[in-house]
N, CA, C and O atoms as a Maestro MAE file, in Angstrom:
{
 s_m_m2io_version
 :::
 2.0.0
}

f_m_ct {
 s_m_title
 :::
 protein
 m_atom[304] {
  # First column is atom index #
  i_m_mmod_type
  r_m_x_coord
  r_m_y_coord
  r_m_z_coord
  i_m_residue_number
  s_m_chain_name
  s_m_pdb_residue_name
  s_m_pdb_atom_name
  i_m_atomic_number
  :::
  1 25 -2.768 18.246 -5.403 1 A "UNK " " N  " 7
  2 3 -2.510 18.321 -3.829 1 A "UNK " " CA " 6
  3 2 -1.600 19.445 -3.213 1 A "UNK " " C  " 6
  4 15 -0.710 18.857 -2.598 1 A "UNK " " O  " 8
  5 25 -1.442 20.720 -3.115 2 A "UNK " " N  " 7
  6 3 -0.372 21.056 -2.826 2 A "UNK " " CA " 6
  7 2 0.585 20.620 -2.124 2 A "UNK " " C  " 6
  8 15 1.737 20.620 -2.556 2 A "UNK " " O  " 8
  9 25 0.317 20.249 -1.126 3 A "UNK " " N  " 7
  10 3 0.872 18.634 -0.337 3 A "UNK " " CA " 6
  11 2 1.711 18.006 -0.784 3 A "UNK " " C  " 6
  12 15 2.606 17.732 0.015 3 A "UNK " " O  " 8
  13 25 1.870 17.467 -2.223 4 A "UNK " " N  " 7
  14 3 2.559 16.652 -2.785 4 A "UNK " " CA " 6
  15 2 3.561 17.290 -3.866 4 A "UNK " " C  " 6
  16 15 4.267 16.851 -4.774 4 A "UNK " " O  " 8
  17 25 3.257 18.590 -3.294 5 A "UNK " " N  " 7
  18 3 4.446 19.369 -4.262 5 A "UNK " " CA " 6
  19 2 4.731 18.269 -5.756 5 A "UNK " " C  " 6
  20 15 5.892 17.980 -6.046 5 A "UNK " " O  " 8
  21 25 4.112 17.989 -6.201 6 A "UNK " " N  " 7
  22 3 4.160 16.670 -7.393 6 A "UNK " " CA " 6
  23 2 5.351 16.838 -9.003 6 A "UNK " " C  " 6
  24 15 5.514 15.953 -9.843 6 A "UNK " " O  " 8
  25 25 6.142 18.520 -9.001 7 A "UNK " " N  " 7
  26 3 6.552 18.988 -9.428 7 A "UNK " " CA " 6
  27 2 7.742 18.876 -9.022 7 A "UNK " " C  " 6
  28 15 8.558 18.585 -9.897 7 A "UNK " " O  " 8
  29 25 8.115 19.005 -8.007 8 A "UNK " " N  " 7
  30 3 9.549 18.867 -6.971 8 A "UNK " " CA " 6
  31 2 9.235 17.373 -6.613 8 A "UNK " " C  " 6
  32 15 10.436 17.117 -6.689 8 A "UNK " " O  " 8
  33 25 8.739 16.282 -6.323 9 A "UNK " " N  " 7
  34 3 8.686 15.365 -5.560 9 A "UNK " " CA " 6
  35 2 8.113 14.583 -6.738 9 A "UNK " " C  " 6
  36 15 8.086 15.584 -7.454 9 A "UNK " " O  " 8
  37 25 7.679 13.722 -7.456 10 A "UNK " " N  " 7
  38 3 7.110 13.409 -8.919 10 A "UNK " " CA " 6
  39 2 6.927 11.581 -8.460 10 A "UNK " " C  " 6
  40 15 6.527 10.759 -9.284 10 A "UNK " " O  " 8
  41 25 7.442 11.075 -6.496 11 A "UNK " " N  " 7
  42 3 7.383 9.486 -6.876 11 A "UNK " " CA " 6
  43 2 7.000 9.558 -5.238 11 A "UNK " " C  " 6
  44 15 7.262 10.480 -4.466 11 A "UNK " " O  " 8
  45 25 6.388 8.458 -4.985 12 A "UNK " " N  " 7
  46 3 5.817 7.717 -3.471 12 A "UNK " " CA " 6
  47 2 6.388 6.326 -4.033 12 A "UNK " " C  " 6
  48 15 6.780 5.754 -5.051 12 A "UNK " " O  " 8
  49 25 6.181 6.197 -2.786 13 A "UNK " " N  " 7
  50 3 7.647 5.323 -2.970 13 A "UNK " " CA " 6
  51 2 6.272 3.980 -1.365 13 A "UNK " " C  " 6
  52 15 5.678 4.461 -0.400 13 A "UNK " " O  " 8
  53 25 6.284 2.743 -1.700 14 A "UNK " " N  " 7
  54 3 5.491 2.704 -0.217 14 A "UNK " " CA " 6
  55 2 6.682 1.014 -0.365 14 A "UNK " " C  " 6
  56 15 6.818 0.894 -1.582 14 A "UNK " " O  " 8
  57 25 7.437 -0.104 0.291 15 A "UNK " " N  " 7
  58 3 8.453 -0.719 0.238 15 A "UNK " " CA " 6
  59 2 7.820 -1.874 1.927 15 A "UNK " " C  " 6
  60 15 7.724 -1.463 3.083 15 A "UNK " " O  " 8
  61 25 7.543 -3.170 1.448 16 A "UNK " " N  " 7
  62 3 6.124 -3.617 1.963 16 A "UNK " " CA " 6
  63 2 8.176 -4.561 2.960 16 A "UNK " " C  " 6
  64 15 9.332 -4.593 2.537 16 A "UNK " " O  " 8
  65 25 7.457 -5.142 4.406 17 A "UNK " " N  " 7
  66 3 8.300 -5.110 5.268 17 A "UNK " " CA " 6
  67 2 8.023 -6.428 6.110 17 A "UNK " " C  " 6
  68 15 8.662 -6.849 7.074 17 A "UNK " " O  " 8
  69 25 6.615 -7.110 5.334 18 A "UNK " " N  " 7
  70 3 5.395 -7.529 5.857 18 A "UNK " " CA " 6
  71 2 4.712 -7.619 6.297 18 A "UNK " " C  " 6
  72 15 4.517 -6.629 7.002 18 A "UNK " " O  " 8
  73 25 3.377 -8.986 6.478 19 A "UNK " " N  " 7
  74 3 2.512 -8.732 6.862 19 A "UNK " " CA " 6
  75 2 1.504 -9.411 8.097 19 A "UNK " " C  " 6
  76 15 2.194 -9.271 9.106 19 A "UNK " " O  " 8
  77 25 1.105 -9.617 8.225 20 A "UNK " " N  " 7
  78 3 0.371 -10.070 8.990 20 A "UNK " " CA " 6
  79 2 -1.330 -9.968 8.932 20 A "UNK " " C  " 6
  80 15 -1.912 -8.901 8.740 20 A "UNK " " O  " 8
  81 25 -2.410 -12.016 9.244 21 A "UNK " " N  " 7
  82 3 -3.437 -11.246 9.947 21 A "UNK " " CA " 6
  83 2 -3.905 -11.357 10.725 21 A "UNK " " C  " 6
  84 15 -3.542 -12.184 11.562 21 A "UNK " " O  " 8
  85 25 -5.151 -10.462 10.913 22 A "UNK " " N  " 7
  86 3 -5.502 -10.423 11.537 22 A "UNK " " CA " 6
  87 2 -6.461 -10.869 12.029 22 A "UNK " " C  " 6
  88 15 -6.554 -11.075 13.239 22 A "UNK " " O  " 8
  89 25 -7.150 -11.051 11.386 23 A "UNK " " N  " 7
  90 3 -9.124 -12.073 11.189 23 A "UNK " " CA " 6
  91 2 -9.912 -12.232 10.166 23 A "UNK " " C  " 6
  92 15 -10.492 -11.573 9.304 23 A "UNK " " O  " 8
  93 25 -9.769 -13.241 10.497 24 A "UNK " " N  " 7
  94 3 -10.037 -13.489 8.979 24 A "UNK " " CA " 6
  95 2 -9.722 -13.335 8.043 24 A "UNK " " C  " 6
  96 15 -8.606 -13.785 7.782 24 A "UNK " " O  " 8
  97 25 -10.475 -12.617 6.949 25 A "UNK " " N  " 7
  98 3 -9.416 -12.042 5.740 25 A "UNK " " CA " 6
  99 2 -8.790 -10.443 6.096 25 A "UNK " " C  " 6
  100 15 -7.779 -10.134 5.466 25 A "UNK " " O  " 8
  101 25 -9.222 -9.657 6.851 26 A "UNK " " N  " 7
  102 3 -8.475 -8.909 8.133 26 A "UNK " " CA " 6
  103 2 -7.339 -8.642 7.503 26 A "UNK " " C  " 6
  104 15 -7.930 -8.672 6.423 26 A "UNK " " O  " 8
  105 25 -5.753 -8.302 7.052 27 A "UNK " " N  " 7
  106 3 -5.311 -8.607 6.857 27 A "UNK " " CA " 6
  107 2 -4.133 -6.673 7.886 27 A "UNK " " C  " 6
  108 15 -4.779 -5.759 8.397 27 A "UNK " " O  " 8
  109 25 -2.470 -6.678 7.851 28 A "UNK " " N  " 7
  110 3 -2.425 -5.450 8.502 28 A "UNK " " CA " 6
  111 2 -0.744 -5.450 6.652 28 A "UNK " " C  " 6
  112 15 -0.592 -6.520 6.062 28 A "UNK " " O  " 8
  113 25 -0.326 -4.844 6.432 29 A "UNK " " N  " 7
  114 3 0.718 -4.522 5.739 29 A "UNK " " CA " 6
  115 2 1.879 -3.032 5.904 29 A "UNK " " C  " 6
  116 15 1.755 -1.823 5.704 29 A "UNK " " O  " 8
  117 25 3.078 -4.009 6.411 30 A "UNK " " N  " 7
  118 3 3.313 -3.264 7.065 30 A "UNK " " CA " 6
  119 2 5.160 -2.311 6.176 30 A "UNK " " C  " 6
  120 15 5.544 -3.069 5.285 30 A "UNK " " O  " 8
  121 25 5.691 -1.610 6.235 31 A "UNK " " N  " 7
  122 3 6.592 -0.815 5.127 31 A "UNK " " CA " 6
  123 2 7.208 0.386 5.830 31 A "UNK " " C  " 6
  124 15 7.282 0.881 6.954 31 A "UNK " " O  " 8
  125 25 7.754 0.667 4.144 32 A "UNK " " N  " 7
  126 3 8.457 2.004 4.826 32 A "UNK " " CA " 6
  127 2 7.460 3.417 3.772 32 A "UNK " " C  " 6
  128 15 7.487 3.264 2.551 32 A "UNK " " O  " 8
  129 25 6.896 4.308 4.178 33 A "UNK " " N  " 7
  130 3 6.580 4.768 2.866 33 A "UNK " " CA " 6
  131 2 7.121 5.882 1.974 33 A "UNK " " C  " 6
  132 15 6.585 6.926 2.344 33 A "UNK " " O  " 8
  133 25 8.060 6.135 0.829 34 A "UNK " " N  " 7
  134 3 8.341 7.883 1.562 34 A "UNK " " CA " 6
  135 2 7.903 8.704 0.996 34 A "UNK " " C  " 6
  136 15 7.653 8.096 -0.045 34 A "UNK " " O  " 8
  137 25 7.584 9.671 0.831 35 A "UNK " " N  " 7
  138 3 6.567 10.698 0.603 35 A "UNK " " CA " 6
  139 2 7.990 11.986 0.577 35 A "UNK " " C  " 6
  140 15 8.900 11.936 1.405 35 A "UNK " " O  " 8
  141 25 7.924 12.939 -0.401 36 A "UNK " " N  " 7
  142 3 8.949 14.545 -0.580 36 A "UNK " " CA " 6
  143 2 10.099 13.570 0.249 36 A "UNK " " C  " 6
  144 15 10.376 13.925 1.395 36 A "UNK " " O  " 8
  145 25 10.752 12.389 -0.290 37 A "UNK " " N  " 7
  146 3 12.535 12.383 0.231 37 A "UNK " " CA " 6
  147 2 12.035 11.909 1.409 37 A "UNK " " C  " 6
  148 15 13.031 11.318 1.826 37 A "UNK " " O  " 8
  149 25 11.306 11.773 2.127 38 A "UNK " " N  " 7
  150 3 11.025 10.937 3.913 38 A "UNK " " CA " 6
  151 2 10.316 9.989 4.417 38 A "UNK " " C  " 6
  152 15 9.311 10.284 5.063 38 A "UNK " " O  " 8
  153 25 10.751 8.434 4.197 39 A "UNK " " N  " 7
  154 3 10.229 7.548 5.420 39 A "UNK " " CA " 6
  155 2 10.169 7.745 6.590 39 A "UNK " " C  " 6
  156 15 10.565 8.370 7.574 39 A "UNK " " O  " 8
  157 25 9.260 6.674 5.983 40 A "UNK " " N  " 7
  158 3 8.727 6.668 7.585 40 A "UNK " " CA " 6
  159 2 7.943 5.536 7.552 40 A "UNK " " C  " 6
  160 15 7.456 5.122 6.500 40 A "UNK " " O  " 8
  161 25 7.692 4.710 9.199 41 A "UNK " " N  " 7
  162 3 7.048 3.278 9.236 41 A "UNK " " CA " 6
  163 2 5.789 4.026 8.748 41 A "UNK " " C  " 6
  164 15 5.675 5.247 8.646 41 A "UNK " " O  " 8
  165 25 4.415 2.633 8.328 42 A "UNK " " N  " 7
  166 3 3.326 2.397 8.439 42 A "UNK " " CA " 6
  167 2 3.153 1.261 8.742 42 A "UNK " " C  " 6
  168 15 3.871 0.261 8.721 42 A "UNK " " O  " 8
  169 25 1.994 1.487 9.075 43 A "UNK " " N  " 7
  170 3 1.416 -0.331 8.461 43 A "UNK " " CA " 6
  171 2 -0.455 0.371 8.600 43 A "UNK " " C  " 6
  172 15 -1.096 1.162 9.292 43 A "UNK " " O  " 8
  173 25 -0.689 -0.740 7.208 44 A "UNK " " N  " 7
  174 3 -1.902 0.003 6.797 44 A "UNK " " CA " 6
  175 2 -2.594 -1.588 7.190 44 A "UNK " " C  " 6
  176 15 -2.103 -2.714 7.273 44 A "UNK " " O  " 8
  177 25 -3.730 -1.131 7.341 45 A "UNK " " N  " 7
  178 3 -4.924 -2.592 7.038 45 A "UNK " " CA " 6
  179 2 -5.149 -2.350 6.121 45 A "UNK " " C  " 6
  180 15 -5.009 -1.387 5.367 45 A "UNK " " O  " 8
  181 25 -5.769 -3.799 6.109 46 A "UNK " " N  " 7
  182 3 -6.152 -4.368 4.515 46 A "UNK " " CA " 6
  183 2 -7.355 -5.294 4.652 46 A "UNK " " C  " 6
  184 15 -7.391 -5.835 5.758 46 A "UNK " " O  " 8
  185 25 -8.204 -5.576 3.948 47 A "UNK " " N  " 7
  186 3 -8.984 -7.225 4.010 47 A "UNK " " CA " 6
  187 2 -9.163 -7.347 2.584 47 A "UNK " " C  " 6
  188 15 -9.661 -6.596 1.745 47 A "UNK " " O  " 8
  189 25 -8.558 -8.638 2.519 48 A "UNK " " N  " 7
  190 3 -8.147 -10.094 0.950 48 A "UNK " " CA " 6
  191 2 -8.995 -10.422 1.013 48 A "UNK " " C  " 6
  192 15 -9.664 -10.887 1.936 48 A "UNK " " O  " 8
  193 25 -9.352 -10.018 -1.250 49 A "UNK " " N  " 7
  194 3 -11.105 -10.642 -1.741 49 A "UNK " " CA " 6
  195 2 -10.705 -11.692 -2.182 49 A "UNK " " C  " 6
  196 15 -11.450 -12.622 -2.490 49 A "UNK " " O  " 8
  197 25 -9.475 -11.700 -2.277 50 A "UNK " " N  " 7
  198 3 -9.668 -13.242 -3.356 50 A "UNK " " CA " 6
  199 2 -8.760 -13.675 -4.481 50 A "UNK " " C  " 6
  200 15 -8.015 -12.696 -4.503 50 A "UNK " " O  " 8
  201 25 -8.431 -14.266 -5.182 51 A "UNK " " N  " 7
  202 3 -8.363 -14.564 -6.099 51 A "UNK " " CA " 6
  203 2 -8.422 -14.752 -7.659 51 A "UNK " " C  " 6
  204 15 -9.549 -14.341 -7.938 51 A "UNK " " O  " 8
  205 25 -7.822 -15.149 -8.817 52 A "UNK " " N  " 7
  206 3 -8.215 -15.708 -10.039 52 A "UNK " " CA " 6
  207 2 -7.202 -15.195 -10.854 52 A "UNK " " C  " 6
  208 15 -6.208 -14.543 -10.538 52 A "UNK " " O  " 8
  209 25 -7.683 -15.668 -12.206 53 A "UNK " " N  " 7
  210 3 -6.699 -15.989 -13.317 53 A "UNK " " CA " 6
  211 2 -6.032 -14.468 -13.986 53 A "UNK " " C  " 6
  212 15 -6.916 -13.781 -14.498 53 A "UNK " " O  " 8
  213 25 -5.061 -14.046 -14.032 54 A "UNK " " N  " 7
  214 3 -5.726 -12.702 -15.079 54 A "UNK " " CA " 6
  215 2 -5.306 -13.246 -16.029 54 A "UNK " " C  " 6
  216 15 -4.618 -14.127 -16.546 54 A "UNK " " O  " 8
  217 25 -6.189 -12.122 -16.119 55 A "UNK " " N  " 7
  218 3 -7.496 -12.789 -17.789 55 A "UNK " " CA " 6
  219 2 -5.847 -11.916 -19.365 55 A "UNK " " C  " 6
  220 15 -6.167 -11.515 -20.484 55 A "UNK " " O  " 8
  221 25 -4.859 -11.917 -19.000 56 A "UNK " " N  " 7
  222 3 -4.338 -11.322 -20.204 56 A "UNK " " CA " 6
  223 2 -3.088 -12.103 -20.050 56 A "UNK " " C  " 6
  224 15 -2.307 -12.065 -21.001 56 A "UNK " " O  " 8
  225 25 -2.648 -13.077 -18.605 57 A "UNK " " N  " 7
  226 3 -1.118 -13.827 -18.572 57 A "UNK " " CA " 6
  227 2 -2.029 -15.168 -18.354 57 A "UNK " " C  " 6
  228 15 -2.811 -15.503 -17.464 57 A "UNK " " O  " 8
  229 25 -1.693 -15.633 -19.259 58 A "UNK " " N  " 7
  230 3 -1.847 -17.110 -19.012 58 A "UNK " " CA " 6
  231 2 -1.180 -17.532 -17.869 58 A "UNK " " C  " 6
  232 15 -0.063 -17.038 -17.715 58 A "UNK " " O  " 8
  233 25 -1.750 -18.678 -16.634 59 A "UNK " " N  " 7
  234 3 -0.905 -19.105 -15.926 59 A "UNK " " CA " 6
  235 2 -0.413 -18.403 -14.518 59 A "UNK " " C  " 6
  236 15 0.470 -18.630 -13.690 59 A "UNK " " O  " 8
  237 25 -1.423 -17.463 -14.684 60 A "UNK " " N  " 7
  238 3 -0.950 -16.646 -13.541 60 A "UNK " " CA " 6
  239 2 -1.622 -15.888 -13.131 60 A "UNK " " C  " 6
  240 15 -2.197 -15.009 -13.772 60 A "UNK " " O  " 8
  241 25 -1.686 -16.135 -11.711 61 A "UNK " " N  " 7
  242 3 -3.133 -14.935 -10.687 61 A "UNK " " CA " 6
  243 2 -2.842 -14.244 -9.929 61 A "UNK " " C  " 6
  244 15 -1.786 -14.104 -9.311 61 A "UNK " " O  " 8
  245 25 -4.329 -13.429 -9.885 62 A "UNK " " N  " 7
  246 3 -2.989 -12.387 -9.303 62 A "UNK " " CA " 6
  247 2 -4.688 -12.069 -8.270 62 A "UNK " " C  " 6
  248 15 -5.801 -12.524 -8.532 62 A "UNK " " O  " 8
  249 25 -4.293 -11.179 -7.146 63 A "UNK " " N  " 7
  250 3 -4.606 -10.984 -5.685 63 A "UNK " " CA " 6
  251 2 -5.354 -10.226 -6.190 63 A "UNK " " C  " 6
  252 15 -5.340 -10.117 -7.416 63 A "UNK " " O  " 8
  253 25 -6.508 -9.237 -5.163 64 A "UNK " " N  " 7
  254 3 -7.087 -8.826 -5.089 64 A "UNK " " CA " 6
  255 2 -7.579 -8.017 -3.208 64 A "UNK " " C  " 6
  256 15 -7.773 -8.841 -2.314 64 A "UNK " " O  " 8
  257 25 -7.712 -6.557 -2.872 65 A "UNK " " N  " 7
  258 3 -7.568 -6.450 -1.423 65 A "UNK " " CA " 6
  259 2 -8.398 -5.816 -1.983 65 A "UNK " " C  " 6
  260 15 -9.116 -5.990 -2.968 65 A "UNK " " O  " 8
  261 25 -8.183 -4.751 -0.983 66 A "UNK " " N  " 7
  262 3 -9.233 -3.219 -0.132 66 A "UNK " " CA " 6
  263 2 -8.170 -2.834 0.673 66 A "UNK " " C  " 6
  264 15 -7.431 -3.563 1.335 66 A "UNK " " O  " 8
  265 25 -8.150 -1.171 0.518 67 A "UNK " " N  " 7
  266 3 -7.651 -0.710 1.131 67 A "UNK " " CA " 6
  267 2 -7.704 1.268 0.952 67 A "UNK " " C  " 6
  268 15 -7.950 2.049 0.033 67 A "UNK " " O  " 8
  269 25 -7.371 1.369 2.203 68 A "UNK " " N  " 7
  270 3 -7.997 2.523 2.987 68 A "UNK " " CA " 6
  271 2 -7.161 3.577 3.809 68 A "UNK " " C  " 6
  272 15 -7.331 3.620 5.027 68 A "UNK " " O  " 8
  273 25 -6.734 3.984 3.518 69 A "UNK " " N  " 7
  274 3 -5.257 4.525 4.051 69 A "UNK " " CA " 6
  275 2 -5.532 5.829 3.644 69 A "UNK " " C  " 6
  276 15 -5.875 6.252 2.540 69 A "UNK " " O  " 8
  277 25 -5.166 6.877 5.570 70 A "UNK " " N  " 7
  278 3 -5.529 8.470 5.510 70 A "UNK " " CA " 6
  279 2 -4.023 8.789 6.153 70 A "UNK " " C  " 6
  280 15 -3.717 8.098 7.125 70 A "UNK " " O  " 8
  281 25 -3.134 9.701 5.725 71 A "UNK " " N  " 7
  282 3 -1.625 9.434 6.219 71 A "UNK " " CA " 6
  283 2 -2.210 10.642 6.225 71 A "UNK " " C  " 6
  284 15 -2.903 11.243 5.404 71 A "UNK " " O  " 8
  285 25 -1.557 11.038 7.958 72 A "UNK " " N  " 7
  286 3 -1.956 12.843 8.054 72 A "UNK " " CA " 6
  287 2 -0.641 13.282 7.676 72 A "UNK " " C  " 6
  288 15 0.376 12.665 7.994 72 A "UNK " " O  " 8
  289 25 -0.653 14.660 6.797 73 A "UNK " " N  " 7
  290 3 0.111 14.736 6.307 73 A "UNK " " CA " 6
  291 2 1.870 15.645 6.987 73 A "UNK " " C  " 6
  292 15 2.966 15.940 6.510 73 A "UNK " " O  " 8
  293 25 1.268 15.742 8.106 74 A "UNK " " N  " 7
  294 3 2.061 16.572 9.196 74 A "UNK " " CA " 6
  295 2 3.356 15.350 9.598 74 A "UNK " " C  " 6
  296 15 4.415 15.383 10.225 74 A "UNK " " O  " 8
  297 25 2.923 14.774 9.178 75 A "UNK " " N  " 7
  298 3 4.135 13.251 9.414 75 A "UNK " " CA " 6
  299 2 5.330 13.788 8.350 75 A "UNK " " C  " 6
  300 15 6.505 13.822 8.717 75 A "UNK " " O  " 8
  301 25 4.972 14.148 7.181 76 A "UNK " " N  " 7
  302 3 6.218 14.358 6.104 76 A "UNK " " CA " 6
  303 2 5.960 15.305 5.744 76 A "UNK " " C  " 6
  304 15 6.657 15.852 4.889 76 A "UNK " " O  " 8
  :::
 }
 m_bond[303] {
  # First column is bond index #
  i_m_from
  i_m_to
  i_m_order
  :::
  1 1 2 1
  2 2 3 1
  3 3 4 2
  4 3 5 1
  5 5 6 1
  6 6 7 1
  7 7 8 2
  8 7 9 1
  9 9 10 1
  10 10 11 1
  11 11 12 2
  12 11 13 1
  13 13 14 1
  14 14 15 1
  15 15 16 2
  16 15 17 1
  17 17 18 1
  18 18 19 1
  19 19 20 2
  20 19 21 1
  21 21 22 1
  22 22 23 1
  23 23 24 2
  24 23 25 1
  25 25 26 1
  26 26 27 1
  27 27 28 2
  28 27 29 1
  29 29 30 1
  30 30 31 1
  31 31 32 2
  32 31 33 1
  33 33 34 1
  34 34 35 1
  35 35 36 2
  36 35 37 1
  37 37 38 1
  38 38 39 1
  39 39 40 2
  40 39 41 1
  41 41 42 1
  42 42 43 1
  43 43 44 2
  44 43 45 1
  45 45 46 1
  46 46 47 1
  47 47 48 2
  48 47 49 1
  49 49 50 1
  50 50 51 1
  51 51 52 2
  52 51 53 1
  53 53 54 1
  54 54 55 1
  55 55 56 2
  56 55 57 1
  57 57 58 1
  58 58 59 1
  59 59 60 2
  60 59 61 1
  61 61 62 1
  62 62 63 1
  63 63 64 2
  64 63 65 1
  65 65 66 1
  66 66 67 1
  67 67 68 2
  68 67 69 1
  69 69 70 1
  70 70 71 1
  71 71 72 2
  72 71 73 1
  73 73 74 1
  74 74 75 1
  75 75 76 2
  76 75 77 1
  77 77 78 1
  78 78 79 1
  79 79 80 2
  80 79 81 1
  81 81 82 1
  82 82 83 1
  83 83 84 2
  84 83 85 1
  85 85 86 1
  86 86 87 1
  87 87 88 2
  88 87 89 1
  89 89 90 1
  90 90 91 1
  91 91 92 2
  92 91 93 1
  93 93 94 1
  94 94 95 1
  95 95 96 2
  96 95 97 1
  97 97 98 1
  98 98 99 1
  99 99 100 2
  100 99 101 1
  101 101 102 1
  102 102 103 1
  103 103 104 2
  104 103 105 1
  105 105 106 1
  106 106 107 1
  107 107 108 2
  108 107 109 1
  109 109 110 1
  110 110 111 1
  111 111 112 2
  112 111 113 1
  113 113 114 1
  114 114 115 1
  115 115 116 2
  116 115 117 1
  117 117 118 1
  118 118 119 1
  119 119 120 2
  120 119 121 1
  121 121 122 1
  122 122 123 1
  123 123 124 2
  124 123 125 1
  125 125 126 1
  126 126 127 1
  127 127 128 2
  128 127 129 1
  129 129 130 1
  130 130 131 1
  131 131 132 2
  132 131 133 1
  133 133 134 1
  134 134 135 1
  135 135 136 2
  136 135 137 1
  137 137 138 1
  138 138 139 1
  139 139 140 2
  140 139 141 1
  141 141 142 1
  142 142 143 1
  143 143 144 2
  144 143 145 1
  145 145 146 1
  146 146 147 1
  147 147 148 2
  148 147 149 1
  149 149 150 1
  150 150 151 1
  151 151 152 2
  152 151 153 1
  153 153 154 1
  154 154 155 1
  155 155 156 2
  156 155 157 1
  157 157 158 1
  158 158 159 1
  159 159 160 2
  160 159 161 1
  161 161 162 1
  162 162 163 1
  163 163 164 2
  164 163 165 1
  165 165 166 1
  166 166 167 1
  167 167 168 2
  168 167 169 1
  169 169 170 1
  170 170 171 1
  171 171 172 2
  172 171 173 1
  173 173 174 1
  174 174 175 1
  175 175 176 2
  176 175 177 1
  177 177 178 1
  178 178 179 1
  179 179 180 2
  180 179 181 1
  181 181 182 1
  182 182 183 1
  183 183 184 2
  184 183 185 1
  185 185 186 1
  186 186 187 1
  187 187 188 2
  188 187 189 1
  189 189 190 1
  190 190 191 1
  191 191 192 2
  192 191 193 1
  193 193 194 1
  194 194 195 1
  195 195 196 2
  196 195 197 1
  197 197 198 1
  198 198 199 1
  199 199 200 2
  200 199 201 1
  201 201 202 1
  202 202 203 1
  203 203 204 2
  204 203 205 1
  205 205 206 1
  206 206 207 1
  207 207 208 2
  208 207 209 1
  209 209 210 1
  210 210 211 1
  211 211 212 2
  212 211 213 1
  213 213 214 1
  214 214 215 1
  215 215 216 2
  216 215 217 1
  217 217 218 1
  218 218 219 1
  219 219 220 2
  220 219 221 1
  221 221 222 1
  222 222 223 1
  223 223 224 2
  224 223 225 1
  225 225 226 1
  226 226 227 1
  227 227 228 2
  228 227 229 1
  229 229 230 1
  230 230 231 1
  231 231 232 2
  232 231 233 1
  233 233 234 1
  234 234 235 1
  235 235 236 2
  236 235 237 1
  237 237 238 1
  238 238 239 1
  239 239 240 2
  240 239 241 1
  241 241 242 1
  242 242 243 1
  243 243 244 2
  244 243 245 1
  245 245 246 1
  246 246 247 1
  247 247 248 2
  248 247 249 1
  249 249 250 1
  250 250 251 1
  251 251 252 2
  252 251 253 1
  253 253 254 1
  254 254 255 1
  255 255 256 2
  256 255 257 1
  257 257 258 1
  258 258 259 1
  259 259 260 2
  260 259 261 1
  261 261 262 1
  262 262 263 1
  263 263 264 2
  264 263 265 1
  265 265 266 1
  266 266 267 1
  267 267 268 2
  268 267 269 1
  269 269 270 1
  270 270 271 1
  271 271 272 2
  272 271 273 1
  273 273 274 1
  274 274 275 1
  275 275 276 2
  276 275 277 1
  277 277 278 1
  278 278 279 1
  279 279 280 2
  280 279 281 1
  281 281 282 1
  282 282 283 1
  283 283 284 2
  284 283 285 1
  285 285 286 1
  286 286 287 1
  287 287 288 2
  288 287 289 1
  289 289 290 1
  290 290 291 1
  291 291 292 2
  292 291 293 1
  293 293 294 1
  294 294 295 1
  295 295 296 2
  296 295 297 1
  297 297 298 1
  298 298 299 1
  299 299 300 2
  300 299 301 1
  301 301 302 1
  302 302 303 1
  303 303 304 2
  :::
 }
}
């Protein structure tokens, strides 16, 4: 995709600053999203899907989440 210009900016980074429960299994994670060397504060809603034992790492739990996030390209 031309917007990302992956050859010049090969990495997108998200650093969480916290999260909060909105209702039931619905949460929002807040953090800094960096695209094309520009960092913006974002809030991303997600639905907690549960936890299970990691199938290949005994004693390790993994969590599932459903996330849909659309960023406005003109923000970066």
